[in-house]
C-alpha positions in Angstrom: -15.9 -39.7 -20.9 -13.4 -40.5 -18.3 -12.0 -37.6 -16.4 -8.2 -37.6 -15.7 -7.3 -37.6 -12.0 -3.7 -36.7 -11.0 -2.2 -39.1 -8.4 -2.6 -38.4 -4.8 0.9 -39.9 -4.1 3.5 -37.3 -4.0 6.3 -39.6 -4.9 4.5 -41.0 -7.7 3.9 -37.5 -9.3 7.7 -36.7 -8.9 8.4 -39.9 -10.8 6.0 -39.0 -13.4 7.6 -35.7 -13.7 10.9 -37.2 -14.7 9.4 -39.2 -17.4 7.0 -36.6 -18.9 8.2 -33.2 -19.9 5.6 -30.2 -19.5 4.5 -28.2 -22.5 6.6 -25.2 -23.4 6.0 -22.5 -21.1 3.9 -24.6 -18.8 6.7 -25.5 -16.3 5.3 -23.3 -13.4 1.7 -24.5 -14.0 3.0 -28.1 -13.5 4.8 -27.2 -10.4 1.7 -25.5 -8.9 -0.2 -28.7 -9.3 2.0 -30.3 -6.7 0.1 -28.4 -4.2 -2.7 -30.9 -4.4 -0.4 -33.2 -2.6 0.6 -30.6 0.0 -2.2 -29.1 2.0 -2.6 -28.1 5.6 -3.6 -31.1 7.7 -2.9 -30.2 11.3 -3.5 -27.3 13.6 -1.2 -26.3 16.6 -3.0 -24.5 19.3 -1.5 -22.1 22.0 1.6 -21.1 20.1 4.0 -18.9 21.9 3.5 -16.0 19.6 5.0 -12.5 19.9 2.5 -9.8 20.9 2.6 -8.0 17.5 0.0 -6.9 14.9 0.8 -9.0 11.8 0.0 -7.4 8.5 0.8 -9.9 5.6 3.5 -11.8 3.6 5.1 -10.6 0.4 3.9 -12.8 -2.6 7.3 -14.5 -2.8 6.8 -15.7 0.9 10.2 -14.2 2.0 9.1 -11.6 4.3 6.4 -11.4 7.0 5.6 -7.8 8.1 4.4 -6.9 11.5 3.9 -3.9 13.8 4.3 -3.3 17.3 1.1 -3.0 19.4 1.8 0.7 20.1 2.0 1.2 16.3 5.5 2.7 16.5 7.8 0.0 15.3 8.1 -2.2 12.0 9.2 -5.8 12.5 9.9 -8.0 9.7 10.5 -11.8 9.8 11.7 -14.2 7.4 10.1 -17.8 7.2 12.5 -20.6 7.8 12.4 -24.3 7.0 10.4 -26.9 9.1 12.3 -28.0 12.3 10.5 -31.2 13.0 9.6 -34.4 11.0 9.0 -38.0 11.7 9.3 -41.4 9.8 5.7 -42.7 10.7 2.4 -41.2 10.9 2.6 -37.9 12.7 -0.7 -38.4 14.7 1.2 -41.1 16.8 3.9 -38.7 18.0 3.8 -35.9 20.4 5.2 -32.6 19.0 8.4 -31.4 20.7 8.1 -28.0 22.7 9.9 -26.2 19.8 7.3 -27.0 17.5 4.9 -24.9 19.3 7.0 -21.8 19.2 6.7 -19.0 16.7 10.5 -18.8 16.5 10.7 -22.3 15.1 9.0 -21.1 11.9 10.2 -17.5 11.6 13.4 -15.7 12.1 13.2 -11.8 13.1 15.4 -9.8 10.7 15.0 -6.5 12.2 12.8 -4.1 14.3 13.1 -0.5 13.6 11.3 2.6 14.9 9.1 4.2 12.0 6.6 6.6 13.8 7.5 9.6 15.9 5.9 10.2 19.3 2.6 11.9 17.8 2.4 9.7 14.8 1.2 6.0 14.5 1.9 3.4 11.8 -1.2 2.7 9.7 -1.5 -1.0 10.2 -3.6 -1.6 7.2 -1.1 -0.1 4.7 1.7 -2.0 3.1 2.9 -2.1 -0.5 5.9 -3.6 -1.9 7.6 -3.5 -5.3 7.5 -6.3 -7.8 11.3 -7.0 -7.2 10.6 -7.3 -3.4 13.5 -4.9 -2.7 11.4 -2.0 -1.2 8.4 -1.8 0.9 6.1 1.3 1.4 4.7 2.1 4.7 2.6 4.8 6.2 2.4 6.8 9.4 0.0 9.6 10.3 -1.3 11.7 13.2 -4.8 11.4 14.5 -7.7 12.3 12.1 -9.7 15.5 12.9 -13.2 16.0 11.3 -13.4 19.6 12.1 -11.3 20.7 9.2 -10.6 24.5 8.7 -11.5 26.2 5.4 -8.4 26.3 3.2 -8.1 27.4 -0.3 -8.4 24.6 -2.6 -9.6 22.1 0.0 -13.0 20.1 -0.3 -15.5 21.0 2.3 -16.7 18.0 4.2 -13.4 15.9 3.9 -11.6 15.2 7.3 -8.2 16.5 8.0 -5.0 14.8 9.0 -2.2 17.1 10.2 0.7 15.0 8.8 0.8 11.8 6.7 4.2 10.3 5.9 5.1 7.6 3.5 8.3 5.7 4.3 10.3 3.7 1.6 12.1 0.9 3.5 14.5 -1.6 2.1 13.1 -4.9 3.1 16.4 -6.8 3.3 17.9 -4.8 6.2 15.3 -2.3 7.2 17.0 0.8 6.1 14.7 3.8 5.5 15.7 5.2 2.2 13.3 8.0 1.6 10.2 9.7 3.0 7.3 11.8 1.6 5.1 13.9 3.8 1.6 15.4 3.2 0.6 18.0 5.7 -3.1 19.1 6.6 -4.3 16.5 4.0 -6.5 13.4 3.9 -5.4 10.2 2.1 -7.4 7.1 2.7 -4.8 4.7 4.0 -7.2 2.1 5.1 -6.3 -1.2 3.1 -3.9 0.9 1.0 -7.0 2.4 -0.8 -5.3 5.8 -1.3 -2.2 4.6 -3.1 -1.5 2.4 -6.0 1.8 0.9 -7.3 2.6 -0.2 -10.7 6.3 -1.3 -11.6 8.3 1.8 -10.4 5.4 4.2 -10.4 3.5 5.1 -7.3 0.2 6.9 -7.3 -1.1 8.7 -4.2 -4.6 10.4 -4.2 -5.3 13.5 -2.1 -9.0 13.4 -1.2 -8.9 16.9 0.5 -7.1 18.7 -2.3 -8.3 16.5 -5.2 -4.7 15.9 -6.5 -3.3 12.9 -8.0 0.5 12.6 -7.1 2.6 10.4 -9.3 6.0 9.4 -8.1 8.8 7.3 -9.2 10.7 4.8 -7.1 14.3 5.0 -8.4 16.7 2.1 -8.0 18.6 4.2 -5.6 15.6 4.1 -3.2 14.4 7.7 -3.9 10.9 8.8 -4.2 10.9 11.4 -7.1 7.8 13.4 -7.9 6.8 12.9 -11.6 3.6 15.0 -12.0 0.5 16.2 -10.1 -2.8 16.0 -11.7 -5.7 18.0 -10.3 -5.9 21.8 -10.4 -3.4 21.6 -13.4 -2.9 18.7 -15.8 0.4 19.7 -17.6 3.6 20.8 -15.8 3.3 24.3 -17.4 -0.4 25.0 -16.9 0.0 27.1 -13.9 2.7 29.2 -15.4 0.6 29.6 -18.5 -2.5 30.7 -16.6 -0.5 33.2 -14.3 0.9 34.9 -17.4 -2.5 35.4 -19.0 -4.8 36.1 -16.0 -6.8 39.2 -16.0 -6.1 41.7 -13.3 -9.2 42.4 -11.1 -10.7 39.2 -12.0 -12.3 37.8 -8.7 -13.6 34.4 -10.1 -11.9 31.0 -10.0 -11.3 28.3 -12.5 -12.5 24.7 -12.3 -9.7 22.1 -11.6 -7.9 21.0 -14.9 -9.0 17.3 -14.5 -12.6 18.6 -13.8 -12.6 20.6 -17.0 -11.4 17.6 -18.9 -14.3 15.5 -17.4 -17.0 18.2 -18.4 -15.5 18.6 -22.0 -15.8 14.8 -22.5 -19.4 14.8 -21.3 -20.3 17.7 -23.4 -18.7 16.2 -26.6 -20.1 12.8 -25.9 -23.7 14.4 -25.4 -23.3 16.6 -28.5 -22.5 13.6 -30.7 -25.3 11.4 -29.5 -27.9 13.4 -31.6 -27.0 14.1 -35.3 -29.9 16.7 -36.0 -28.8 20.3 -35.2 -32.1 21.4 -34.0 -32.6 18.6 -31.6 -28.9 18.6 -30.5 -29.7 21.8 -28.4 -32.6 20.4 -26.6 -30.6 17.2 -25.9 -27.7 19.2 -24.4 -30.2 21.1 -22.2 -31.7 17.9 -20.9 -28.6 15.7 -20.6 -25.7 18.1 -19.8 -26.9 21.6 -18.7 -29.6 20.3 -16.4 -26.9 18.1 -14.5 -24.0 20.5 -15.0 -23.8 21.3 -11.3 -24.0 17.6 -10.4 -21.0 17.1 -12.7 -19.2 20.1 -11.1 -19.7 18.7 -7.6 -18.1 15.3 -8.4 -14.8 14.5 -6.8 -12.2 12.0 -7.2 -12.7 8.9 -5.0 -10.1 6.4 -6.0 -7.4 5.9 -8.6 -5.4 3.0 -10.1 -3.0 2.5 -12.9 -4.1 0.6 -16.0 -0.5 0.9 -17.4 2.3 3.5 -17.5 0.2 6.0 -19.4 -3.4 5.5 -18.4 -5.2 6.0 -14.9 -8.6 4.5 -14.0 -10.3 7.2 -12.0 -13.6 6.9 -9.9 -15.6 10.1 -9.4 -18.5 10.6 -7.1 -20.1 12.7 -4.3 -18.3 14.0 -1.3 -20.2 11.7 1.0 -19.3 8.6 -0.8 -15.7 9.5 -0.9 -15.2 9.3 2.8 -17.7 6.7 3.6 -17.2 2.8 3.6 -20.5 1.9 2.0 -20.8 3.3 -1.6 -23.3 0.7 -3.0 -26.0 3.2 -3.6 -24.0 6.3 -4.5 -23.8 7.5 -8.0 -20.4 7.3 -9.5 -18.5 7.5 -12.7 -15.4 5.6 -14.0 -13.0 7.4 -16.3 -9.8 6.4 -18.1 -7.5 9.3 -18.2 -4.4 9.4 -20.4 -1.6 11.2 -18.6 0.4 12.0 -21.8 -2.4 13.7 -23.7 -4.2 14.7 -20.5 -7.5 13.6 -22.0 -10.4 11.4 -20.7 -10.8 8.8 -23.3 -13.7 6.9 -21.7 -16.5 7.4 -19.2 -19.0 5.1 -17.8 -21.7 5.4 -14.9 -21.4 2.7 -12.1 -24.8 1.2 -13.3 -23.7 0.9 -16.9 -23.9 -2.5 -18.6 -21.1 -1.6 -20.7 -18.6 -1.2 -17.9 -19.8 -4.6 -16.3 -19.3 -6.3 -19.7 -15.7 -5.1 -19.6 -15.5 -6.1 -15.8 -16.6 -9.6 -16.7 -14.5 -10.2 -19.9 -11.4 -8.2 -19.0 -11.2 -8.5 -15.3 -7.4 -9.1 -15.5 -6.7 -5.8 -17.0 -8.2 -3.9 -14.1 -5.6 -5.4 -11.9 -2.7 -4.0 -14.0 -0.2 -6.5 -13.2 3.2 -5.8 -14.8 4.1 -8.0 -17.6 7.3 -9.1 -15.8 5.3 -10.3 -12.7 6.1 -14.0 -11.9 3.1 -14.4 -9.4 0.3 -11.9 -10.6 -0.4 -13.9 -13.8 -1.6 -16.8 -11.6 -4.4 -15.0 -9.8 -7.7 -16.8 -10.6 -10.4 -14.5 -12.0 -13.7 -15.0 -14.0 -12.0 -13.8 -17.1 -9.3 -16.5 -17.1 -11.0 -19.3 -15.1 -14.4 -20.9 -16.1 -15.1 -21.9 -12.5 -14.8 -18.3 -11.3 -17.0 -17.1 -14.1 -19.6 -19.8 -13.2 -19.6 -18.5 -9.6 -20.1 -15.0 -10.8 -22.9 -15.9 -13.0 -24.7 -17.8 -10.3 -24.5 -14.6 -8.0 -25.8 -12.5 -11.1 -28.8 -14.9 -11.5 -29.7 -14.8 -7.9 -29.7 -10.8 -7.8 -33.2 -9.3 -7.7 -32.2 -6.3 -9.8 -29.7 -6.1 -12.5 -28.8 -2.5 -12.0 -28.3 -3.0 -8.2 -26.1 -6.0 -9.1 -24.0 -4.0 -11.4 -23.6 -1.2 -8.8 -22.6 -3.8 -6.3 -20.0 -5.4 -8.5 -18.6 -1.8 -9.5 -18.0 -0.8 -5.9 -14.6 -2.9 -6.1 -13.4 -0.7 -8.9 -10.9 0.7 -9.1 -9.0 -2.3 -7.4 -7.0 -2.0 -4.3 -3.2 -2.6 -5.2 -1.8 -6.0 -4.1 -5.2 -7.2 -2.6 -5.3 -10.6 -4.1 -2.9 -13.5 -3.5 -1.3 -15.7 -6.1 -1.1 -18.6 -3.8 -1.9 -21.9 -5.4 -4.4 -22.7 -2.6 -6.6 -19.8 -4.1 -6.3 -21.4 -7.7 -9.7 -22.3 -8.6 -8.4 -24.7 -11.3 -6.8 -26.7 -8.5 -9.0 -26.2 -5.4 -12.5 -25.1 -4.6 -14.0 -23.9 -1.2 -17.4 -24.5 0.6 -18.9 -21.6 2.1 -17.9 -21.0 5.6 -20.0 -22.5 8.4 -20.0 -20.9 11.8 -20.4 -23.2 14.9 -19.9 -22.7 18.5 -17.2 -24.8 20.1 -18.1 -25.8 23.7 -14.9 -26.6 25.5 -14.6 -29.0 28.4 -13.6 -27.8 32.0 -10.1 -28.7 31.4 -9.9 -26.9 28.1 -11.7 -23.8 29.4 -8.6 -23.1 31.7 -6.4 -22.8 28.8 -8.7 -21.6 26.1 -11.9 -19.6 26.2 -15.1 -20.5 24.3 -14.9 -19.4 20.6 -16.8 -19.4 17.4 -15.0 -21.3 14.7 -15.4 -21.0 10.9 -14.7 -24.2 9.0 -13.7 -23.7 5.3 -13.5 -26.8 3.5 -10.9 -27.2 0.8 -11.8 -29.6 -2.0 -9.8 -30.9 -4.8 -11.2 -29.3 -7.9 -11.8 -32.5 -9.9 -13.2 -34.8 -7.1 -15.6 -34.5 -4.0 -12.6 -35.3 -1.6 -12.0 -32.9 1.2 -8.3 -32.4 1.3 -8.2 -29.9 4.3 -10.4 -28.0 6.7 -9.1 -24.6 7.5 -10.0 -23.0 10.8 -10.4 -19.3 11.6 -11.4 -18.4 15.2 -13.3 -15.7 16.8 -12.2 -15.8 20.5 -14.4 -14.4 23.5 -11.5 -13.7 25.6 -7.8 -12.5 25.5 -5.3 -12.7 22.7 -4.5 -16.5 22.9 -6.9 -17.6 20.3 -5.4 -15.6 17.5 -2.9 -18.3 17.1 -5.5 -20.6 15.4 -6.0 -18.4 12.4 -2.4 -17.4 12.5 -1.1 -21.0 12.3 -3.4 -21.8 9.2 -2.0 -18.7 7.4 1.4 -19.5 8.3 1.0 -23.1 7.1 -0.3 -22.0 3.7 2.4 -19.3 3.0 5.3 -21.3 4.6 4.4 -24.3 2.4 4.1 -22.0 -0.6 7.5 -20.4 0.1 9.4 -23.7 0.6 7.9 -25.7 -2.2 8.1 -22.8 -4.7 11.8 -22.4 -3.9 12.7 -26.1 -4.0 10.7 -27.1 -7.1 11.4 -23.8 -8.9 15.2 -24.3 -8.6 15.0 -28.0 -9.7 12.8 -27.2 -12.6 14.6 -24.2 -13.7 17.8 -26.1 -14.1 16.1 -29.0 -16.0 14.0 -26.9 -18.4 16.3 -23.9 -18.8 16.7 -24.5 -22.5 
């Protein structure tokens, strides 16, 4: 059976679009297919680039976020249209000097001081709302491993004197609100300690084992909705203080820990129907491991929807370390309205892996109104991604270890995947990166040091043709070489921004009805 190949000529495809209307609801998919004709094909070296630490783009391509090298200032750029073109083949023309300047591709919107003298911007932390009006940034003081004993604090968790979250209006850089946490520890690396869903924000305090739920109002205010940890309901603390016995020197387990133990007890109780065998089963499965369950702490949390949280429990050591493959962990689904745990799975369970494989998209909790998140390729919506996952699974020596390794990514980090068409596995596929050493000539060594280069070949999905080779470079020298990787990323997102806007406006007017 002959496979249909889309034309490699952009003009031909635009002409075909005038003759053939897409299926209802498939207009955006048709637009994204045009990226097959628009791939990076040229690398510009030695760009005159500002000495900033670049974080990332918003998924609509409108804002590029950067931080100053001293981690004190926030700088935001807006991509602009291309400033150079030629009528013939570009290889025969020399680029003008302005084509090698960063300012030819980006316009600086503003630069504002964000951190105080003893605080630093966390360069790995940046979240933005779906409407792209507000961005959330974090600053903190230096981390201290010699934490003092404090009531309610978990022993073994580091201490940060002050952590501040800043809500910034991305359009003009106005700081609208701030939320500070003192003598606490929140994992800011790669935005692990926070999760944003629609107008809700979840922040996890590892030191005090509290889940802070905040709402971002349209006015730009951060309003605290509820705290989940020692207490699960708003009036739990008042109720306990009004019924506490005088002279009682003991302490209660945190509310969410009690919910966890109750769920494990009831689940273990119902596993054996026989009354006489049930007690022995409880001793073996519950009471024998009771202290292990009590010692579990909250590692990470994400939203599944507006009412349910996906919570990861584990040991103290696993909560602050980067490698958690071998640590025992549990995944719980917590209902914020009923304050009940409705599901619990161990990180080596085949049941949780089956849910991970079949319903991967539900773990990302993309809002229904999201115009970009629905296009992220995954093994639950793309057969090519599913084939890749099953190949990895078949190569694994141990099924249990494979499941544990896959589960280390859960709960997912907020906004960690890109909806760019270049990562759409139904359009493109990538070769594994090959590392080679680029040996430069004597003339080149004067301007560029030796470097290791990763070639990542970009193929069309339905052919063997290589449409582009993306380069990312590791330089053994000064900062000049960061421009190679930067230009590739800039090309991808700038193309995405420009073509999404142009085709989007044209198609929305044509297929509005």
